[in-house]
C-alpha beads as a LAMMPS data file, in Angstrom:
LAMMPS data file: protein, C-alpha beads

184 atoms
183 bonds

1 atom types
1 bond types

-500.0 500.0 xlo xhi
-500.0 500.0 ylo yhi
-500.0 500.0 zlo zhi

Masses

1 110.0

Atoms # bond

1 1 1 -409.925 -158.113 45.247
2 1 1 -409.192 -160.390 49.114
3 1 1 -407.938 -164.228 49.626
4 1 1 -411.474 -164.479 50.813
5 1 1 -412.915 -163.410 47.059
6 1 1 -410.161 -165.834 45.716
7 1 1 -411.753 -168.908 47.980
8 1 1 -415.563 -168.565 47.699
9 1 1 -414.884 -168.383 43.173
10 1 1 -412.097 -171.792 44.114
11 1 1 -415.124 -173.216 45.890
12 1 1 -417.158 -172.545 42.578
13 1 1 -416.736 -174.324 38.693
14 1 1 -416.315 -170.255 37.494
15 1 1 -414.085 -170.269 34.351
16 1 1 -412.784 -166.838 34.529
17 1 1 -411.488 -164.165 37.259
18 1 1 -411.133 -160.911 37.884
19 1 1 -408.211 -158.779 38.912
20 1 1 -408.852 -154.738 38.295
21 1 1 -406.193 -153.190 37.644
22 1 1 -408.267 -149.454 36.874
23 1 1 -408.362 -146.644 39.010
24 1 1 -412.252 -147.418 41.019
25 1 1 -413.143 -149.676 44.588
26 1 1 -412.241 -152.326 42.707
27 1 1 -408.355 -152.063 41.749
28 1 1 -405.147 -153.385 43.164
29 1 1 -401.779 -153.706 42.063
30 1 1 -399.837 -156.076 39.784
31 1 1 -398.090 -157.763 42.836
32 1 1 -401.394 -158.078 45.348
33 1 1 -402.767 -160.000 42.071
34 1 1 -399.915 -162.214 41.525
35 1 1 -400.058 -163.320 45.384
36 1 1 -404.058 -163.508 44.946
37 1 1 -403.342 -166.410 41.747
38 1 1 -401.434 -168.343 43.417
39 1 1 -404.119 -168.736 45.504
40 1 1 -406.288 -169.495 42.376
41 1 1 -408.246 -172.759 41.251
42 1 1 -405.532 -173.465 38.727
43 1 1 -407.987 -174.146 35.879
44 1 1 -409.368 -170.545 36.228
45 1 1 -408.292 -168.699 33.678
46 1 1 -407.093 -164.752 34.936
47 1 1 -408.387 -161.628 33.661
48 1 1 -406.928 -158.115 33.466
49 1 1 -409.585 -155.270 33.762
50 1 1 -407.389 -152.685 32.102
51 1 1 -409.393 -148.901 31.689
52 1 1 -406.602 -146.632 29.336
53 1 1 -403.335 -148.459 30.677
54 1 1 -400.611 -148.149 28.333
55 1 1 -399.112 -151.230 26.439
56 1 1 -396.301 -151.441 28.492
57 1 1 -398.040 -151.890 30.963
58 1 1 -400.249 -153.989 30.628
59 1 1 -397.439 -156.018 29.531
60 1 1 -395.747 -155.515 32.868
61 1 1 -398.242 -157.098 34.462
62 1 1 -399.271 -159.600 31.547
63 1 1 -395.112 -160.678 32.605
64 1 1 -395.661 -160.954 36.699
65 1 1 -397.545 -164.140 35.283
66 1 1 -400.829 -162.874 37.168
67 1 1 -403.021 -163.043 34.126
68 1 1 -403.393 -164.419 31.448
69 1 1 -406.355 -161.826 29.291
70 1 1 -406.401 -158.307 29.329
71 1 1 -409.680 -156.965 29.053
72 1 1 -409.188 -153.742 27.786
73 1 1 -412.087 -150.828 28.830
74 1 1 -411.781 -147.342 26.864
75 1 1 -409.911 -146.675 23.917
76 1 1 -409.011 -148.877 22.322
77 1 1 -407.858 -149.378 19.084
78 1 1 -406.608 -152.601 16.844
79 1 1 -402.358 -152.659 16.980
80 1 1 -403.203 -152.355 20.405
81 1 1 -405.460 -155.548 21.373
82 1 1 -402.876 -156.825 18.141
83 1 1 -399.795 -155.804 20.720
84 1 1 -400.876 -158.057 23.229
85 1 1 -401.942 -160.726 20.969
86 1 1 -398.210 -160.604 19.376
87 1 1 -396.417 -160.612 23.428
88 1 1 -399.283 -164.131 23.847
89 1 1 -402.073 -162.764 25.421
90 1 1 -405.571 -162.863 24.436
91 1 1 -407.464 -159.457 25.194
92 1 1 -411.484 -158.940 25.706
93 1 1 -411.774 -155.197 24.295
94 1 1 -415.290 -154.130 25.811
95 1 1 -418.093 -152.115 23.785
96 1 1 -420.793 -149.900 25.186
97 1 1 -424.431 -150.011 24.630
98 1 1 -424.736 -152.639 20.955
99 1 1 -421.769 -150.650 19.568
100 1 1 -419.204 -153.230 18.396
101 1 1 -416.107 -152.604 16.081
102 1 1 -417.361 -154.646 13.153
103 1 1 -413.982 -155.422 12.445
104 1 1 -412.053 -155.990 16.279
105 1 1 -408.909 -158.398 16.058
106 1 1 -410.171 -159.567 20.084
107 1 1 -409.931 -162.929 21.690
108 1 1 -413.123 -161.511 22.530
109 1 1 -415.970 -159.310 22.101
110 1 1 -417.474 -157.738 25.712
111 1 1 -421.321 -155.878 25.235
112 1 1 -421.266 -153.813 28.478
113 1 1 -423.522 -151.176 29.946
114 1 1 -421.680 -149.096 31.313
115 1 1 -418.141 -149.514 33.823
116 1 1 -420.240 -150.952 36.498
117 1 1 -423.398 -148.898 36.048
118 1 1 -425.725 -151.990 37.783
119 1 1 -427.660 -151.451 34.452
120 1 1 -428.978 -153.721 32.266
121 1 1 -429.008 -153.989 29.113
122 1 1 -432.379 -154.594 26.254
123 1 1 -430.971 -158.412 25.479
124 1 1 -432.582 -158.593 22.729
125 1 1 -430.795 -156.541 20.502
126 1 1 -427.253 -157.671 20.888
127 1 1 -425.471 -157.665 17.065
128 1 1 -423.570 -160.914 15.965
129 1 1 -420.370 -161.297 15.586
130 1 1 -417.910 -164.018 14.947
131 1 1 -416.194 -163.987 17.667
132 1 1 -417.109 -164.576 21.620
133 1 1 -419.373 -162.548 22.925
134 1 1 -419.149 -161.748 27.116
135 1 1 -422.699 -160.045 28.310
136 1 1 -421.623 -158.263 30.875
137 1 1 -423.221 -155.379 32.891
138 1 1 -426.601 -155.512 35.784
139 1 1 -426.316 -158.930 35.883
140 1 1 -427.084 -160.928 39.181
141 1 1 -427.062 -164.201 40.433
142 1 1 -431.446 -164.112 38.958
143 1 1 -431.067 -163.115 36.011
144 1 1 -428.012 -164.778 34.951
145 1 1 -430.560 -167.083 33.481
146 1 1 -433.021 -165.637 31.591
147 1 1 -429.239 -163.570 30.057
148 1 1 -428.375 -166.914 28.340
149 1 1 -431.128 -167.921 27.390
150 1 1 -432.009 -164.954 25.359
151 1 1 -428.528 -163.819 24.041
152 1 1 -426.998 -166.876 24.195
153 1 1 -423.039 -165.621 24.753
154 1 1 -419.788 -167.497 24.968
155 1 1 -419.207 -166.213 28.898
156 1 1 -421.129 -164.320 31.520
157 1 1 -419.236 -161.255 33.170
158 1 1 -419.803 -159.873 36.602
159 1 1 -418.487 -157.638 39.791
160 1 1 -420.876 -155.883 41.482
161 1 1 -424.164 -158.900 40.603
162 1 1 -422.402 -160.872 43.765
163 1 1 -421.367 -158.203 46.370
164 1 1 -423.265 -157.831 49.690
165 1 1 -422.174 -154.124 51.328
166 1 1 -419.698 -154.053 48.199
167 1 1 -418.198 -157.766 48.825
168 1 1 -418.130 -160.272 47.199
169 1 1 -421.518 -162.924 48.980
170 1 1 -420.323 -166.362 48.662
171 1 1 -422.813 -167.856 48.500
172 1 1 -424.463 -164.826 45.151
173 1 1 -421.230 -166.296 43.632
174 1 1 -422.072 -170.077 43.806
175 1 1 -425.545 -169.172 42.638
176 1 1 -424.607 -166.873 39.469
177 1 1 -422.845 -169.908 39.055
178 1 1 -424.036 -172.709 39.662
179 1 1 -427.407 -170.357 37.378
180 1 1 -425.037 -169.628 34.405
181 1 1 -424.362 -173.044 33.880
182 1 1 -427.334 -174.743 34.275
183 1 1 -429.148 -172.526 32.117
184 1 1 -426.421 -173.108 29.337

Bonds

1 1 1 2
2 1 2 3
3 1 3 4
4 1 4 5
5 1 5 6
6 1 6 7
7 1 7 8
8 1 8 9
9 1 9 10
10 1 10 11
11 1 11 12
12 1 12 13
13 1 13 14
14 1 14 15
15 1 15 16
16 1 16 17
17 1 17 18
18 1 18 19
19 1 19 20
20 1 20 21
21 1 21 22
22 1 22 23
23 1 23 24
24 1 24 25
25 1 25 26
26 1 26 27
27 1 27 28
28 1 28 29
29 1 29 30
30 1 30 31
31 1 31 32
32 1 32 33
33 1 33 34
34 1 34 35
35 1 35 36
36 1 36 37
37 1 37 38
38 1 38 39
39 1 39 40
40 1 40 41
41 1 41 42
42 1 42 43
43 1 43 44
44 1 44 45
45 1 45 46
46 1 46 47
47 1 47 48
48 1 48 49
49 1 49 50
50 1 50 51
51 1 51 52
52 1 52 53
53 1 53 54
54 1 54 55
55 1 55 56
56 1 56 57
57 1 57 58
58 1 58 59
59 1 59 60
60 1 60 61
61 1 61 62
62 1 62 63
63 1 63 64
64 1 64 65
65 1 65 66
66 1 66 67
67 1 67 68
68 1 68 69
69 1 69 70
70 1 70 71
71 1 71 72
72 1 72 73
73 1 73 74
74 1 74 75
75 1 75 76
76 1 76 77
77 1 77 78
78 1 78 79
79 1 79 80
80 1 80 81
81 1 81 82
82 1 82 83
83 1 83 84
84 1 84 85
85 1 85 86
86 1 86 87
87 1 87 88
88 1 88 89
89 1 89 90
90 1 90 91
91 1 91 92
92 1 92 93
93 1 93 94
94 1 94 95
95 1 95 96
96 1 96 97
97 1 97 98
98 1 98 99
99 1 99 100
100 1 100 101
101 1 101 102
102 1 102 103
103 1 103 104
104 1 104 105
105 1 105 106
106 1 106 107
107 1 107 108
108 1 108 109
109 1 109 110
110 1 110 111
111 1 111 112
112 1 112 113
113 1 113 114
114 1 114 115
115 1 115 116
116 1 116 117
117 1 117 118
118 1 118 119
119 1 119 120
120 1 120 121
121 1 121 122
122 1 122 123
123 1 123 124
124 1 124 125
125 1 125 126
126 1 126 127
127 1 127 128
128 1 128 129
129 1 129 130
130 1 130 131
131 1 131 132
132 1 132 133
133 1 133 134
134 1 134 135
135 1 135 136
136 1 136 137
137 1 137 138
138 1 138 139
139 1 139 140
140 1 140 141
141 1 141 142
142 1 142 143
143 1 143 144
144 1 144 145
145 1 145 146
146 1 146 147
147 1 147 148
148 1 148 149
149 1 149 150
150 1 150 151
151 1 151 152
152 1 152 153
153 1 153 154
154 1 154 155
155 1 155 156
156 1 156 157
157 1 157 158
158 1 158 159
159 1 159 160
160 1 160 161
161 1 161 162
162 1 162 163
163 1 163 164
164 1 164 165
165 1 165 166
166 1 166 167
167 1 167 168
168 1 168 169
169 1 169 170
170 1 170 171
171 1 171 172
172 1 172 173
173 1 173 174
174 1 174 175
175 1 175 176
176 1 176 177
177 1 177 178
178 1 178 179
179 1 179 180
180 1 180 181
181 1 181 182
182 1 182 183
183 1 183 184
């Protein structure tokens, strides 16, 4: 959300950084995302988080260069995923709890406990799918290694789990990335 958040992420070996375009306390504009992208380590891929936005809105943000990947929440249809992919984007399709659609054409599927709920999933019951899986929901520096050891996801996702008083915490970000990479 801020230049200090980007500076914190730049101190890690994170693979992805997310910009939230959906309404909520983490929401930023495409213009801010463009500016933050310029400050971010170019080796870190950027993900735009969208909830119910149209294909046109997502593509407009993509064409600014701020994001490379779309993370789609809420009412995602295969046609929407395929349209974004045809434009050159990778797509993460988010499923709440374990209800993953077997026919999803997305590049990644994310299993989440519920948008920002801070609730942890039952890691022992996650389904197996053909795409790389992203685990989200209730992850923190303290539990990410255990979650990875149990579920073996391709990627883990965190937001509020690395915050203190609703702001990104550089020590928590660094600990999360270190613990996640150490668990692989």
